LOZA-936285 format. One line per 8 residues: number of its first residue (from 1); their letters; for each residue z, x, y of N, C-alpha, C, O. Coordinates in pm, 1 decimal, decimal comma. Atoms other than C-alpha are relative to their C-alpha. Layout:
# LOZA-936285
NUM	a	Z/X/Y/Z/X/Y/Z/X/Y/Z/X/Y ~ ...
***
This chain:
# LOZA-936285
1	xxxxxxxx	94,4/5,2/110,8/3611,2/3214,8/2039,9/52,6/-54,0/-129,9/-15,7/-70,6/-231,0 ~ -67,1/74,1/135,4/3859,6/3060,9/1787,3/-32,9/-132,5/-18,4/-26,2/-181,0/-131,3 ~ 22,2/134,5/6,0/3763,7/2716,9/1874,3/-155,5/-46,4/-46,9/-186,0/-164,4/-64,4 ~ 134,5/23,3/26,1/3390,4/2748,8/1785,8/-5,4/-52,1/-143,4/55,2/-7,0/-240,7 ~ 24,8/60,1/140,4/3270,4/2526,0/1507,7/-102,0/85,5/-75,7/-186,4/152,4/-16,1 ~ 84,7/-70,8/72,5/3093,8/2678,1/1231,6/-121,4/-94,8/-33,6/-111,1/-217,5/-35,5 ~ 132,9/74,9/8,9/2721,2/2579,1/1162,3/-94,8/35,9/93,0/-75,2/125,2/175,4 ~ 114,6/-38,0/-80,6/2397,5/2580,9/1326,9/-3,7/-104,8/120,2/35,9/-220,6/107,3
9	xxxxxxxx	15,1/87,0/-106,0/2324,8/2444,0/1676,3/-132,8/-80,3/-15,0/-214,2/-49,0/-101,8 ~ 127,4/77,9/8,1/2045,3/2188,8/1733,2/-109,5/81,5/54,3/-219,0/56,1/4,0 ~ 109,0/-92,0/-35,3/1828,6/2447,8/1907,1/-32,1/87,0/-110,2/-151,5/106,1/-133,6 ~ 35,6/-87,4/106,7/1853,7/2681,6/1614,3/-74,6/-80,0/-117,9/-163,7/-26,6/-184,0 ~ 73,7/84,1/102,8/1743,6/2400,3/1374,7/-128,3/-44,3/45,1/-214,1/-62,1/-41,3 ~ 134,0/41,8/-67,7/1454,6/2294,6/1600,0/-84,2/120,5/-15,2/-198,0/107,8/-60,5 ~ 75,5/-128,0/22,9/1342,1/2661,6/1596,7/-50,6/30,4/-147,5/-164,2/69,9/-173,8 ~ 39,5/-18,0/152,3/1343,1/2688,1/1213,3/-105,3/-105,9/-27,4/-209,6/-70,3/-82,3
17	xxxxxxxx	97,4/96,1/18,4/1158,5/2359,7/1200,7/-134,6/24,4/56,7/-237,3/-11,4/-1,0 ~ 116,5/-28,2/-68,1/909,5/2475,4/1442,4/-88,9/118,7/-77,0/-211,7/120,6/-85,5 ~ 74,7/-108,1/78,3/842,5/2804,1/1231,3/-39,8/-52,3/-134,7/-142,2/-8,4/-187,0 ~ 50,9/65,5/135,7/814,3/2609,0/909,6/-133,2/-79,5/29,9/-230,2/-61,6/-43,8 ~ 111,6/80,7/-32,4/563,1/2365,5/1073,7/-111,2/98,6/18,1/-213,4/79,2/-47,8 ~ 98,0/-85,9/-20,3/360,1/2656,4/1195,1/-49,9/74,9/-132,9/-170,0/97,4/-147,3 ~ 46,5/-72,4/131,1/343,7/2836,4/848,4/-63,2/-102,9/-75,5/-165,3/-72,9/-137,6 ~ 86,4/96,5/79,6/244,9/2502,1/687,6/-144,4/-39,4/56,8/-237,4/-69,9/-18,0
25	xxxxxxxx	118,2/10,5/-63,0/-26,8/2455,6/940,1/-102,7/115,0/-17,2/-224,8/100,4/-10,3 ~ 91,8/-118,2/29,9/-160,3/2796,6/871,5/-37,5/19,9/-131,0/-141,3/81,0/-156,4 ~ 33,1/-25,2/144,5/-147,2/2790,3/495,1/-81,3/-127,2/-56,7/-153,7/-108,9/-154,6 ~ 74,2/119,7/54,3/-294,4/2428,0/436,3/-153,0/17,5/5,0/-206,1/-20,6/-99,3 ~ 128,3/-23,7/17,0/-657,9/2514,8/513,7/-46,7/101,1/-105,5/-151,5/88,5/-168,7 ~ 37,4/-95,9/109,7/-650,6/2818,6/284,3/20,3/-70,7/-137,3/-58,5/-53,2/-230,3 ~ -23,0/71,8/131,1/-497,6/2595,1/7,4/-115,7/-85,1/-32,4/-165,6/-87,3/-144,9 ~ 110,6/94,2/41,4/-771,8/2336,7/45,6/-121,2/60,3/-32,4/-197,1/5,8/-112,5
33	xxxxxxxx	117,0/-81,2/30,4/-1039,1/2592,9/39,9/5,6/47,7/-142,6/-92,0/37,5/-217,0 ~ -24,0/-44,8/129,6/-897,7/2736,2/-269,2/-24,6/-104,0/-113,4/-80,4/-74,1/-219,0 ~ 9,6/124,2/83,5/-886,5/2384,8/-436,2/-153,6/-22,5/-12,2/-204,2/-31,2/-124,1 ~ 141,6/29,8/-6,3/-1255,7/2323,2/-330,2/-76,5/105,4/-75,7/-172,7/71,0/-144,3 ~ 67,0/-106,6/77,6/-1363,6/2658,3/-475,6/25,7/-12,3/-146,6/-64,9/9,3/-227,1 ~ -43,6/7,9/129,5/-1168,4/2602,6/-791,1/-92,1/-116,6/-72,0/-140,6/-97,8/-183,5 ~ 61,6/116,2/62,7/-1340,4/2254,9/-855,9/-154,7/35,8/-10,8/-218,9/7,0/-111,9 ~ 141,8/-60,8/13,5/-1690,4/2412,6/-776,0/-25,5/89,2/-124,7/-119,7/74,4/-202,6
41	xxxxxxxx	-10,2/-101,7/110,2/-1611,0/2695,8/-1018,7/-4,1/-70,8/-133,9/-79,2/-32,6/-223,6 ~ -9,9/64,4/114,5/-1514,7/2445,5/-1280,9/-121,2/-89,6/-37,3/-153,6/-99,4/-155,7 ~ 124,7/76,6/22,2/-1827,8/2214,6/-1244,1/-112,5/103,7/-34,9/-193,5/77,2/-123,8 ~ 108,3/-104,5/34,9/-2054,0/2545,8/-1241,2/19,0/45,4/-134,0/-80,9/60,5/-204,3 ~ -21,3/-43,1/131,6/-1885,2/2661,4/-1558,3/-49,4/-95,2/-95,3/-128,6/-59,3/-182,4 ~ 62,5/116,7/84,2/-1954,0/2322,1/-1727,9/-134,4/0,5/-11,1/-184,9/-6,8/-123,1 ~ 146,4/-10,7/-5,7/-2307,0/2341,3/-1628,0/-63,0/96,6/-79,3/-158,0/68,5/-152,4 ~ 41,3/-105,6/54,7/-2355,2/2675,6/-1749,8/30,0/4,6/-148,7/-48,2/62,1/-224,4
49	xxxxxxxx	-29,4/25,2/131,0/-2187,5/2597,7/-2073,1/-87,2/-86,6/-73,6/-126,3/-56,0/-186,3 ~ 95,3/95,3/60,3/-2404,0/2304,8/-2147,3/-136,9/55,7/-15,4/-205,4/32,2/-114,9 ~ 131,0/-65,1/5,2/-2715,0/2507,0/-2058,8/-16,5/105,3/-109,3/-113,7/117,2/-183,8 ~ 11,2/-125,3/98,4/-2630,2/2813,3/-2264,1/15,0/-75,3/-160,5/-52,5/-35,5/-255,4 ~ -19,4/52,8/121,9/-2508,0/2584,9/-2556,1/-118,0/-60,7/-57,4/-144,9/-43,7/-176,3 ~ 119,2/59,3/28,7/-2822,4/2390,3/-2560,0/-110,3/104,0/-57,0/-172,3/84,8/-161,6 ~ 91,2/-106,7/42,1/-3038,3/2707,1/-2580,4/40,9/54,3/-127,4/-40,9/59,5/-219,2 ~ -52,5/-67,2/111,4/-2818,7/2872,4/-2834,9/-15,0/-82,3/-120,0/-52,0/-26,2/-223,2
57	xxxxxxxx	14,9/82,5/114,8/-2822,8/2571,2/-3069,8/-138,9/-9,1/-39,9/-165,3/-16,7/-159,9 ~ 154,4/11,0/48,6/-3210,5/2551,1/-3068,4/-34,3/142,7/-57,7/-113,5/151,8/-151,6 ~ 37,6/-128,4/67,2/-3227,7/2925,6/-3141,8/62,8/23,7/-130,8/0,9/83,0/-219,2 ~ -60,0/-5,1/130,2/-2977,2/2908,2/-3420,8/-42,7/-101,8/-97,9/-85,8/-71,1/-209,1 ~ 14,3/98,4/109,9/-3020,9/2575,6/-3582,8/-155,1/-45,5/6,1/-198,8/-105,2/-92,3 ~ 141,7/50,8/-5,2/-3391,9/2500,4/-3476,8/-17,7/-147,7/29,3/-128,4/-200,7/39,6 ~ 1,7/160,0/-41,9/-3299,4/2131,7/-3393,1/79,2/-22,6/132,3/166,7/54,3/172,0 ~ -62,6/43,9/-117,7/-3194,9/1958,8/-3083,0/149,4/-33,8/-35,9/174,6/-112,6/-127,1
65	xxxxxxxx	-151,8/38,1/26,9/-2805,6/1941,8/-3079,8/37,7/-144,4/58,6/-38,6/-200,9/137,0 ~ -61,8/132,0/-67,4/-2605,3/1617,8/-2988,2/94,4/68,5/105,8/134,0/185,1/105,4 ~ -79,3/-48,4/-106,6/-2402,9/1627,3/-2678,0/137,8/42,3/-39,8/194,9/130,3/24,7 ~ -134,4/-30,5/56,0/-2072,1/1640,1/-2880,2/-4,7/135,6/-56,3/101,9/195,1/-71,4 ~ 4,9/-129,7/72,4/-2202,3/1966,3/-3044,6/-0,3/117,6/120,1/25,0/235,1/93,4 ~ 18,1/-89,7/-108,4/-2250,6/2130,2/-2689,4/128,1/33,8/78,0/143,1/151,3/111,4 ~ -126,2/-29,8/-73,7/-1915,2/2115,9/-2509,6/104,0/-115,4/-18,1/101,7/-221,4/44,4 ~ -100,0/94,7/53,5/-1622,9/1940,6/-2672,6/97,3/-30,2/105,6/161,7/-134,3/92,8
73	xxxxxxxx	-105,4/22,7/-110,5/-1398,1/1966,0/-2349,1/-63,3/-56,8/123,3/6,6/-85,4/220,5 ~ 67,6/45,5/-110,4/-1665,1/1845,6/-2115,7/-21,4/-148,9/0,5/-77,2/-202,5/-95,3 ~ 6,2/136,1/-19,6/-1649,9/1490,2/-1990,0/-146,3/-52,3/-16,6/-235,1/-28,3/65,3 ~ 134,9/53,8/21,1/-1947,3/1312,2/-2138,9/-29,4/-105,4/97,3/-147,0/-131,3/122,7 ~ 35,6/106,2/-105,9/-1914,3/1035,7/-1877,6/-64,8/46,7/133,8/-134,4/-24,5/206,2 ~ 44,0/-48,1/-129,6/-1987,4/1269,9/-1590,5/-110,8/115,2/-26,0/-157,5/172,9/72,2 ~ 92,9/-99,0/22,0/-2228,2/1513,9/-1750,9/-113,3/-49,9/-104,4/-83,2/-133,6/-189,6 ~ 96,5/37,5/89,4/-2568,3/1479,3/-1936,4/-93,2/106,5/-4,2/-114,0/178,2/93,6
81	xxxxxxxx	104,0/-89,0/8,9/-2828,4/1689,8/-2069,8/-137,6/-79,3/-44,7/-142,6/-165,1/-132,9 ~ 139,0/69,2/16,1/-3205,0/1583,9/-2058,5/-91,1/111,1/-28,2/-70,4/221,4/22,5 ~ 98,4/-105,0/31,6/-3502,9/1776,6/-2202,7/-125,2/-58,2/-38,2/-133,8/-172,7/-82,4 ~ 128,7/36,3/58,5/-3861,6/1765,1/-2281,7/-68,8/121,7/-59,4/-56,5/231,2/-4,7 ~ 68,0/-126,6/62,8/-4065,0/1998,8/-2505,8/-143,7/-28,3/-19,2/-194,4/-140,2/-27,0 ~ 137,3/18,4/19,8/-4414,3/2083,0/-2552,6/-43,7/150,3/-52,3/-35,3/251,5/17,3 ~ 37,8/-125,2/64,6/-4540,0/2354,3/-2794,0/106,7/105,1/-7,3/78,1/223,5/10,5 ~ -102,1/-94,3/-6,9/-4198,4/2510,4/-2822,5/45,9/44,6/125,4/122,6/140,7/129,2
89	xxxxxxxx	-51,4/-38,7/-134,5/-4139,7/2533,5/-2452,3/83,8/-119,2/32,5/34,1/-231,8/29,9 ~ -85,6/92,8/-43,3/-3842,1/2342,5/-2345,2/34,0/0,2/148,4/64,9/106,7/201,8 ~ -45,3/20,8/-128,1/-3766,8/2211,6/-2001,2/139,4/-75,2/-11,3/140,6/-187,2/-62,4 ~ -114,8/59,1/13,4/-3397,1/2134,1/-1980,8/71,7/-12,4/129,2/84,2/81,9/207,4 ~ -76,8/27,6/-123,7/-3193,3/1953,3/-1704,3/148,0/-33,0/-31,8/171,7/-122,9/-112,5 ~ -145,0/27,1/15,3/-2814,9/1951,1/-1700,9/27,7/-72,3/131,7/3,6/-26,4/243,4 ~ -9,4/96,6/-118,3/-2724,1/1663,3/-1478,5/166,3/-20,6/-2,6/236,8/-8,0/-102,7 ~ -143,1/32,8/-14,4/-2370,9/1575,8/-1335,3/12,7/-105,7/114,7/-69,5/-114,8/205,9
97	xxxxxxxx	-37,9/95,5/-101,3/-2212,9/1298,1/-1132,1/130,7/33,6/65,0/186,8/-42,6/143,8 ~ -117,7/-50,2/-68,1/-1911,2/1516,6/-1040,6/-12,9/19,9/147,3/-113,6/74,8/191,9 ~ 11,8/-21,7/-154,9/-1849,5/1521,1/-667,8/60,8/128,4/29,8/179,0/149,3/2,4 ~ -49,4/-127,3/-23,4/-1818,8/1870,2/-556,1/-82,9/54,0/123,4/-200,6/18,7/131,2 ~ 68,6/-60,0/-117,5/-1923,3/2057,5/-229,7/-125,0/83,7/-53,3/-114,0/176,8/-133,2 ~ 123,5/-62,5/37,0/-2279,2/2163,4/-271,3/0,4/146,6/30,9/-23,9/232,5/-53,8 ~ 3,1/-139,5/-52,7/-2251,2/2475,6/-54,0/88,3/103,3/-88,4/52,0/218,5/-112,3 ~ -94,1/-74,1/70,3/-1956,5/2599,2/-254,3/-55,4/17,9/-147,5/-45,4/126,7/-204,3
105	xxxxxxxx	67,8/0,5/134,0/-2131,8/2518,8/-589,4/-121,4/99,8/1,5/-154,6/168,6/-95,0 ~ 138,8/-79,4/-3,4/-2450,2/2696,5/-468,8/51,4/163,3/-3,7/-20,6/253,8/-45,8 ~ -38,1/-144,4/15,5/-2234,3/3022,2/-440,4/44,5/35,0/-150,2/36,8/149,8/-193,9 ~ -22,7/-25,0/134,1/-2121,3/2976,8/-797,9/-123,7/11,0/-91,9/-133,0/104,0/-171,9 ~ 140,9/4,9/57,7/-2478,8/2889,6/-936,0/-99,6/24,5/87,3/-115,9/-56,5/178,6 ~ 107,1/-35,3/-101,2/-2762,9/3053,1/-756,7/-119,0/-80,3/-6,5/-176,6/-111,6/97,7 ~ 146,5/72,6/2,3/-3070,1/2864,6/-876,5/42,3/-145,8/-42,0/27,9/-178,6/-159,7 ~ -36,7/142,3/32,4/-2945,4/2498,2/-869,8/-74,8/-91,0/88,1/-87,6/-63,7/207,4
113	xxxxxxxx	84,4/97,6/-89,6/-3152,2/2208,3/-741,2/96,2/-118,8/36,6/172,1/-168,6/-46,6 ~ -69,3/113,1/-53,4/-2994,8/1937,7/-530,3/-60,9/-112,5/9,0/-183,1/-107,7/22,9 ~ 47,6/132,9/-28,3/-3040,7/1569,2/-497,8/-17,6/-69,0/-135,2/12,8/-19,0/-243,5 ~ 17,8/93,6/116,9/-3127,1/1290,0/-730,9/-110,2/56,8/-89,8/-202,2/125,4/-45,2 ~ 108,1/-58,4/93,2/-3331,7/1374,3/-1036,5/-28,7/-113,9/-103,1/64,4/-167,0/-163,5 ~ 51,6/113,7/93,1/-3523,1/1115,3/-1249,2/-11,0/58,3/-128,4/-67,2/166,9/-142,6 ~ 12,8/-43,6/132,0/-3492,0/1146,6/-1616,1/-111,9/-54,5/-80,2/-116,7/-37,3/-202,0 ~ 106,8/66,5/63,8/-3810,4/953,0/-1686,9/-89,8/97,8/-84,6/-136,9/198,1/-31,1
121	xxxxxxxx	69,5/-76,4/91,9/-3990,8/1100,8/-1982,1/90,8/115,3/-68,5/39,3/191,7/-150,2 ~ -88,0/-91,9/53,8/-3687,7/1317,4/-2071,9/87,7/-53,4/-110,4/132,9/-166,9/-95,5 ~ -82,8/56,8/100,0/-3487,7/1275,0/-2391,0/148,5/33,6/41,5/186,1/149,0/61,9 ~ -144,5/-32,7/-31,5/-3120,4/1239,2/-2308,3/88,0/12,8/-114,5/77,0/-66,2/-208,3 ~ -94,0/-19,0/107,8/-2851,2/1364,6/-2531,0/113,4/-100,8/2,4/160,1/-151,5/-99,6 ~ -104,5/86,9/-19,5/-2591,0/1150,6/-2381,6/-60,7/-134,6/44,2/-153,6/-134,8/125,0 ~ 56,4/130,8/-41,6/-2660,6/775,9/-2344,0/15,1/-39,6/136,1/-45,0/-142,0/168,5 ~ -29,4/30,5/-135,0/-2546,3/766,9/-1983,3/-124,7/-1,5/84,9/-213,0/82,7/68,5
129	xxxxxxxx	127,7/7,3/-97,0/-2806,0/667,5/-1715,5/65,0/72,0/128,8/177,2/54,5/176,2 ~ -45,5/-71,1/-123,2/-2796,2/894,9/-1421,8/-90,8/-19,6/115,3/-85,6/61,8/207,5 ~ 85,7/40,3/-101,2/-3054,3/737,0/-1200,8/74,1/-42,7/118,2/143,0/-144,0/106,2 ~ -72,9/23,2/-123,7/-2910,2/730,5/-848,9/136,1/44,6/13,2/193,5/33,3/121,5 ~ -132,4/-58,7/-9,1/-2580,7/887,4/-935,1/14,8/138,9/-10,9/125,1/190,3/7,2 ~ -8,0/-147,0/19,8/-2658,6/1240,7/-993,9/21,9/67,9/132,5/-50,7/48,2/229,9 ~ -30,7/-77,5/-118,7/-2502,4/1467,0/-743,7/-92,6/135,2/2,0/-137,9/179,6/107,5 ~ 96,6/-111,0/0,9/-2713,1/1769,0/-859,9/-37,8/22,1/-138,9/27,1/-31,3/-228,8
137	xxxxxxxx	41,8/-30,5/144,9/-2891,5/1895,5/-1167,6/-42,6/153,1/4,9/-85,0/206,0/107,6 ~ 45,1/-131,1/27,7/-2964,0/2244,2/-1309,6/-102,9/1,4/-104,7/-86,8/-32,2/-222,0 ~ 114,2/1,6/103,8/-3292,4/2288,1/-1460,5/-53,9/146,9/-24,9/-59,1/235,2/60,7 ~ 43,3/-127,3/52,8/-3427,1/2572,3/-1665,3/-107,7/-13,4/-114,8/-110,3/-116,6/-181,9 ~ 101,2/1,1/105,0/-3713,6/2647,8/-1905,7/-1,0/123,2/-74,5/11,5/233,2/-20,7 ~ -11,2/-116,2/90,0/-3720,3/2866,7/-2211,5/-98,3/-37,2/-104,2/-147,9/-149,8/-109,1 ~ 92,6/30,5/121,4/-3943,6/2909,2/-2533,8/61,1/32,8/-117,5/119,7/140,7/-126,3 ~ -60,4/-16,8/133,6/-3826,8/2878,7/-2881,1/-119,7/37,5/-91,1/-207,1/-46,5/-112,2
145	x	118,6/-44,4/84,8/-4071,0/3075,1/-3107,4/50,4/30,0/-126,3/-25,2/68,8/-215,4
***
């Protein structure tokens, strides 16, 4: 046994590599699912922020806010707020072109509408046109008295 060389044999190295490959194959789907869930949570939180900020601005200030007043860290190129009003009743739609898994987002926001949404007749706070590019929209109605 005095002539045995120090180090690992080829078989031992292959076994270690096989174990590492099995661990990576097991962990990858979990990590990708977590990334998908985090993106949906971020988009859902942005939508909720815009919706509640619009409503709060109307209650506090009594005037329609600008998009810059609603969410300073929200990408104005990917989000928009459109609304219509009649006798103090506001119908507000928060639109986005963010690409996100709808089923995952539905778990984050319960009452969300899917599909394209036309903003015809609605006043847009952001000058971006969303016709045909909207991934989803969140619509709600409230009354300012």
